[in-house]
C-alpha positions as CSV (number, residue, x, y, z in Angstrom):
1,X,41.6,-25.0,17.9
2,X,42.5,-23.4,21.2
3,X,41.3,-25.3,24.3
4,X,41.6,-25.2,28.1
5,X,42.5,-21.5,28.7
6,X,44.1,-20.8,32.1
7,X,44.7,-17.3,33.5
8,X,48.0,-16.6,35.1
9,X,48.0,-14.7,38.4
10,X,48.3,-11.3,36.8
11,X,44.9,-11.6,35.3
12,X,46.2,-10.4,31.9
13,X,48.1,-13.3,30.5
14,X,46.7,-16.8,29.9
15,X,47.8,-20.2,28.7
16,X,45.9,-22.4,26.3
17,X,46.6,-25.6,24.3
18,X,46.4,-25.7,20.6
19,X,45.3,-29.3,19.9
20,X,47.9,-29.6,17.1
21,X,50.7,-27.3,18.0
22,X,51.4,-27.2,21.7
23,X,50.9,-24.7,24.6
24,X,50.6,-21.0,23.9
25,X,50.9,-17.8,26.0
26,X,48.6,-15.0,25.2
27,X,47.4,-11.7,26.7
28,X,44.3,-9.5,26.8
29,X,46.2,-6.6,25.4
30,X,46.2,-8.0,21.9
31,X,49.8,-9.0,21.6
32,X,50.5,-12.0,19.3
33,X,50.5,-15.3,21.2
34,X,53.8,-17.1,21.9
35,X,54.3,-20.9,21.7
36,X,55.8,-22.0,25.1
37,X,55.7,-25.8,24.9
38,X,55.4,-28.4,22.1
39,X,53.2,-30.6,24.3
40,X,49.5,-30.8,23.4
41,X,48.5,-30.8,27.0
42,X,46.4,-28.7,29.3
43,X,48.9,-26.6,31.3
44,X,48.4,-25.1,34.7
45,X,50.5,-22.6,36.7
46,X,51.6,-23.6,40.2
47,X,51.8,-20.8,42.8
48,X,55.4,-22.2,43.5
49,X,56.5,-20.9,40.1
50,X,56.1,-23.9,37.8
51,X,54.1,-24.9,34.8
52,X,52.6,-28.3,35.1
53,X,51.6,-30.4,32.1
54,X,51.7,-33.9,30.7
55,X,54.6,-35.1,28.6
56,X,54.7,-38.6,27.2
57,X,52.1,-39.6,29.7
58,X,54.0,-38.4,32.7
59,X,53.2,-35.4,34.9
60,X,55.9,-32.9,34.2
61,X,57.0,-29.5,35.7
62,X,59.1,-26.6,34.4
63,X,60.0,-23.4,36.1
64,X,58.3,-20.3,34.8
65,X,59.1,-16.6,35.5
66,X,56.0,-14.5,35.9
67,X,57.9,-11.3,35.4
68,X,59.7,-12.2,32.1
69,X,57.1,-14.8,31.1
70,X,59.8,-17.2,30.1
71,X,60.5,-20.8,30.9
72,X,63.6,-21.5,33.1
73,X,65.8,-24.6,33.0
74,X,64.6,-28.0,31.9
75,X,61.3,-29.8,32.2
76,X,61.5,-32.5,34.8
77,X,59.1,-35.4,35.3
78,X,57.2,-35.6,38.6
79,X,56.2,-39.2,38.0
80,X,58.2,-42.1,36.7
81,X,55.1,-44.1,35.8
82,X,52.7,-43.5,33.0
83,X,49.8,-41.6,34.7
84,X,47.5,-40.4,31.9
85,X,46.8,-40.5,28.2
86,X,44.2,-37.7,28.5
87,X,46.4,-34.9,27.2
88,X,43.9,-32.2,26.5
89,X,41.8,-32.7,29.7
90,X,44.1,-34.1,32.4
91,X,42.5,-33.8,35.9
92,X,45.1,-31.7,37.6
93,X,45.3,-28.9,40.2
94,X,48.2,-27.3,42.1
95,X,48.3,-25.4,45.4
96,X,51.0,-23.4,47.2
97,X,53.7,-25.1,49.2
98,X,54.4,-28.0,46.8
99,X,51.0,-29.6,46.9
100,X,49.1,-31.0,43.9
101,X,46.4,-33.5,43.0
102,X,45.8,-35.4,39.8
103,X,43.7,-38.2,38.6
104,X,44.8,-40.9,36.3
105,X,42.8,-42.0,33.3
106,X,41.5,-45.4,34.2
107,X,41.2,-48.4,31.9
108,X,37.8,-48.7,30.2
109,X,35.6,-51.7,29.5
110,X,33.6,-51.9,26.3
111,X,30.0,-52.9,26.9
112,X,26.8,-53.2,24.9
113,X,23.9,-51.3,26.5
114,X,20.3,-51.1,25.7
115,X,18.4,-47.9,25.0
116,X,18.0,-47.3,28.8
117,X,21.8,-47.6,29.3
118,X,21.5,-51.0,31.0
119,X,24.5,-53.3,30.3
120,X,23.8,-56.4,28.2
121,X,27.3,-57.7,27.5
122,X,31.0,-57.0,28.0
123,X,33.3,-56.8,25.0
124,X,37.0,-57.5,25.2
125,X,39.2,-56.7,28.2
126,X,39.8,-53.4,30.0
127,X,41.9,-51.3,27.7
128,X,42.5,-47.7,26.4
129,X,39.5,-47.7,24.0
130,X,40.5,-44.4,22.4
131,X,38.6,-43.5,19.2
132,X,37.0,-46.9,18.9
133,X,34.9,-47.8,15.9
134,X,32.9,-50.9,15.1
135,X,33.0,-52.7,11.7
136,X,29.7,-52.9,9.7
137,X,29.4,-56.6,10.5
138,X,30.1,-56.0,14.2
139,X,32.9,-58.5,14.1
140,X,35.8,-56.1,14.7
141,X,36.6,-53.0,16.8
142,X,39.3,-50.6,15.7
143,X,40.8,-48.2,18.2
144,X,44.0,-46.3,18.9
145,X,45.7,-47.1,22.2
146,X,49.1,-45.8,23.3
147,X,51.9,-48.1,22.1
148,X,53.8,-49.8,24.9
149,X,56.9,-47.9,26.0
150,X,55.9,-44.8,24.0
151,X,53.4,-42.0,23.9
152,X,52.4,-42.6,20.4
153,X,48.9,-43.8,19.4
154,X,48.8,-46.8,17.1
155,X,45.8,-48.2,15.2
156,X,44.8,-51.6,16.6
157,X,42.0,-54.0,15.6
158,X,40.3,-56.4,18.0
159,X,38.6,-59.4,16.4
160,X,35.5,-60.0,18.5
161,X,35.0,-63.5,17.1
162,X,38.5,-64.9,17.7
163,X,39.3,-62.6,20.7
164,X,42.7,-61.6,19.1
165,X,44.1,-58.1,18.6
166,X,46.5,-56.8,16.0
167,X,48.5,-53.6,15.8
168,X,48.4,-52.1,12.3
169,X,50.8,-49.1,12.7
170,X,54.1,-48.8,14.4
171,X,55.5,-45.4,13.3
172,X,57.3,-43.1,15.6
173,X,54.4,-40.7,15.3
174,X,50.7,-40.8,16.1
175,X,48.2,-42.9,14.2
176,X,44.7,-42.5,15.5
177,X,41.0,-42.0,14.8
178,X,40.4,-45.2,12.7
179,X,37.3,-45.6,10.5
180,X,36.4,-48.9,8.8
181,X,35.6,-49.1,5.1
182,X,32.1,-50.3,4.3
183,X,33.3,-53.9,3.6
184,X,35.5,-53.9,6.7
185,X,38.7,-54.8,4.7
186,X,40.4,-51.4,5.0
187,X,40.8,-48.8,7.8
188,X,41.3,-45.1,7.3
189,X,43.1,-43.1,10.0
190,X,45.0,-39.9,10.6
191,X,48.7,-39.7,11.2
192,X,51.3,-36.8,11.7
193,X,54.2,-38.8,10.3
194,X,54.9,-36.1,7.7
195,X,54.8,-33.3,10.2
196,X,51.1,-32.5,9.9
197,X,48.1,-34.8,10.1
198,X,46.9,-36.5,6.9
199,X,44.5,-39.3,6.0
200,X,46.0,-42.8,5.4
201,X,44.5,-46.2,4.5
202,X,45.7,-49.6,5.5
203,X,44.6,-53.2,5.0
204,X,47.1,-54.8,7.3
205,X,50.1,-54.3,9.6
206,X,52.5,-51.6,8.3
207,X,50.8,-51.5,4.9
208,X,49.4,-48.0,5.1
209,X,49.4,-45.5,2.3
210,X,48.9,-41.8,2.1
211,X,45.5,-40.8,0.6
212,X,46.2,-37.1,0.0
213,X,48.5,-34.5,1.5
214,X,45.9,-32.1,2.8
215,X,48.4,-29.4,3.8
216,X,46.3,-28.6,6.9
217,X,47.5,-28.1,10.4
218,X,45.4,-31.0,11.6
219,X,42.5,-33.3,10.8
220,X,41.1,-36.8,10.9
221,X,38.5,-39.0,9.1
222,X,35.1,-39.2,10.6
223,X,33.3,-41.6,8.2
224,X,33.6,-43.6,5.0
225,X,30.9,-43.4,2.3
226,X,28.8,-46.5,1.8
227,X,30.0,-46.8,-1.9
228,X,33.6,-46.9,-0.6
229,X,34.6,-43.9,-2.7
230,X,35.0,-41.0,-0.2
231,X,36.1,-40.2,3.3
232,X,34.5,-37.5,5.4
233,X,37.4,-35.6,6.9
234,X,37.5,-32.9,9.6
235,X,40.4,-30.5,9.0
236,X,41.0,-26.9,10.1
237,X,37.5,-26.7,11.5
238,X,35.8,-27.6,8.2
239,X,34.3,-30.8,6.8
240,X,36.0,-32.2,3.7
241,X,35.2,-34.9,1.2
242,X,38.4,-36.8,0.4
243,X,38.3,-39.3,-2.5
244,X,40.0,-42.5,-1.4
245,X,41.7,-43.1,-4.8
246,X,43.9,-40.1,-4.2
247,X,43.4,-38.9,-7.8
248,X,40.9,-36.2,-7.2
249,X,41.3,-33.1,-5.1
250,X,39.5,-33.0,-1.8
251,X,36.8,-30.3,-1.3
252,X,34.8,-28.9,1.5
253,X,31.2,-30.0,2.1
254,X,30.7,-27.6,5.0
255,X,32.9,-24.5,5.3
256,X,32.1,-21.5,7.4
257,X,34.0,-19.3,9.9
258,X,32.8,-21.7,12.5
259,X,33.7,-25.3,13.4
260,X,32.0,-28.1,11.3
261,X,33.0,-31.6,12.5
262,X,31.9,-35.2,13.2
263,X,30.4,-35.9,9.8
264,X,28.4,-39.1,9.3
265,X,27.1,-40.5,6.0
266,X,23.5,-41.7,5.8
267,X,23.3,-45.4,5.0
268,X,22.3,-44.6,1.4
269,X,25.2,-42.1,1.1
270,X,22.9,-39.3,0.0
271,X,23.0,-37.2,3.2
272,X,25.6,-36.1,5.7
273,X,24.8,-35.4,9.4
274,X,27.4,-33.2,11.2
275,X,28.0,-30.9,14.1
276,X,28.6,-27.1,14.0
277,X,28.9,-24.4,16.6
278,X,27.7,-21.5,14.4
279,X,24.8,-20.9,16.9
280,X,27.4,-20.5,19.7
281,X,26.9,-24.1,20.8
282,X,27.2,-27.3,18.8
283,X,24.1,-28.5,17.1
284,X,23.5,-31.3,14.6
285,X,22.7,-30.5,11.0
286,X,21.8,-32.5,7.9
287,X,22.9,-31.7,4.4
288,X,22.4,-33.4,1.0
289,X,25.4,-35.2,-0.6
290,X,26.5,-34.0,-3.0
291,X,25.7,-30.5,-1.7
292,X,22.7,-28.7,-3.1
293,X,22.8,-24.9,-3.0
294,X,23.4,-24.6,0.7
295,X,20.3,-26.8,1.5
296,X,20.4,-27.9,5.2
297,X,18.2,-29.0,8.0
298,X,18.6,-28.6,11.8
299,X,18.4,-31.9,13.6
300,X,19.0,-31.0,17.3
301,X,17.5,-28.1,19.3
302,X,19.2,-28.3,22.7
303,X,22.8,-28.9,21.7
304,X,24.2,-31.8,19.8
305,X,27.5,-33.5,18.9
306,X,28.8,-36.7,17.2
307,X,25.8,-37.9,15.1
308,X,25.4,-41.5,13.8
309,X,22.7,-43.3,11.9
310,X,20.6,-46.4,12.3
311,X,21.3,-48.9,9.5
312,X,17.9,-48.3,7.8
313,X,18.4,-44.5,7.9
314,X,15.3,-43.9,9.9
315,X,16.9,-42.6,13.1
316,X,19.8,-40.2,13.9
317,X,21.6,-40.4,17.2
318,X,23.7,-37.7,18.9
319,X,24.9,-36.6,22.3
320,X,22.7,-33.7,23.3
321,X,23.7,-30.6,25.3
322,X,22.7,-32.2,28.5
323,X,25.1,-35.1,27.9
324,X,22.5,-37.7,27.1
325,X,22.6,-39.9,24.0
326,X,19.5,-38.9,22.0
327,X,17.5,-40.5,19.2
328,X,15.6,-38.5,16.6
329,X,13.3,-40.3,14.0
330,X,13.9,-39.1,10.5
331,X,11.8,-39.6,7.4
332,X,13.4,-38.7,4.0
333,X,11.2,-38.5,0.9
334,X,13.0,-37.6,-2.2
335,X,14.7,-34.3,-1.2
336,X,12.5,-33.5,1.7
337,X,13.2,-34.4,5.4
338,X,10.9,-34.6,8.4
339,X,12.0,-35.2,12.0
340,X,10.1,-36.8,14.8
341,X,10.3,-36.0,18.5
342,X,13.7,-36.4,20.1
343,X,14.0,-39.3,22.6
344,X,16.6,-39.0,25.3
345,X,18.2,-42.4,26.0
346,X,20.9,-42.4,28.6
347,X,23.9,-40.4,29.8
348,X,26.8,-40.6,27.4
349,X,30.5,-39.5,27.2
350,X,30.4,-36.0,26.0
351,X,33.9,-35.0,26.9
352,X,35.5,-35.7,23.5
353,X,35.0,-34.2,20.1
354,X,35.1,-37.8,18.7
355,X,32.2,-40.2,18.8
356,X,32.3,-42.4,21.9
357,X,29.4,-44.8,21.0
358,X,28.5,-47.2,18.2
359,X,24.9,-48.1,17.5
360,X,23.8,-51.6,16.5
361,X,22.2,-51.9,13.0
362,X,18.7,-52.0,14.6
363,X,19.4,-49.2,17.1
364,X,18.4,-51.3,20.0
365,X,21.9,-51.5,21.5
366,X,24.9,-49.2,21.7
367,X,28.6,-50.0,22.2
368,X,30.2,-47.6,24.7
369,X,33.2,-47.5,27.0
370,X,32.8,-47.3,30.8
371,X,35.3,-47.3,33.7
372,X,36.6,-50.8,34.2
373,X,36.3,-50.5,37.9
374,X,33.6,-48.8,40.1
375,X,34.4,-45.2,40.7
376,X,37.1,-45.1,38.1
377,X,40.6,-43.9,38.9
378,X,41.5,-42.6,42.3
379,X,42.9,-39.1,43.0
380,X,46.6,-38.9,43.9
381,X,47.8,-36.2,46.2
382,X,51.5,-35.2,46.0
383,X,53.2,-33.1,48.8
384,X,56.5,-31.3,48.8
385,X,57.1,-32.1,45.1
386,X,59.1,-28.8,44.6
387,X,61.6,-29.9,47.2
388,X,62.1,-33.2,45.4
389,X,62.8,-31.3,42.1
390,X,65.6,-29.3,43.8
391,X,67.5,-32.3,44.9
């Protein structure tokens, strides 16, 4: 998937980031794109002749020749400290004369909020709550923070009862997007330790096993079926069913020329809600499981991403096109589905393709991550950084 396109000054060439394969240079004249950088980071061109991007959490610069469209020399860090873990969307802008401004990604606080967005309770300490998921008994939170001293994501579990956390993975590659099994004893996640992303399952520190070699450029699990038999898995812009025993071949449940993602099983396991951009914006759809002759229902009408279910299956939640978490009543009788009027709840994080909220079983509260301090992170202005690089 190509993200964050940035035109170069000539108006013909542009940069973009492939979320699995690095930064690419393309053009409007139809020539094949060229991979410039291995970093999965938004990249901007500085008028002083550099490309600016994030590498291992540090703001980095490398000279770039606009005439030859080639990198020059080595990439040099502009910051010695870890400034951001937001690779795809770093807040960054560069001006002429060695000036730039960036904003760090601030620590976040997990909180329970009610249906109006009012905070009821804080959960845990300020942290990098990346890809967090709540266990079915609400006793544990799985997430994937950056491992200390590295820029690798590692699956970690916070025990909300004991207040202790445990890191489950420690490979020299990324392990992220964790999903609990229905009984809370196992966690599925995605890792690129074989060179491309695949689904893994673990039940303790460094006890992970490969579920199936998907042979896809990228992907990650989005849900685990209530009977414990299957993972919903997003890969190559399609939605897959991956049997967890590894003995059966995965198959697609939603496959079109468009992007199907964010699959979520209904509590009885007979339906899957997911997002697709086939209407030129993401909407939420509902399909039977197993699939029935292309049968499908449209849940949202004004944009929708990252659906989830109330425990009794009578309400579907999603982030609408206006950025508000929205609830839609749903009534399922045999094979027929009826939807009630959508109820906007409160503004929610809509900047990520992964779900950034967890509903309580009764749908009266939602676990979300908010900035740990008022106003979030400050902007940092750097002057004369090009002179510093030449020293």
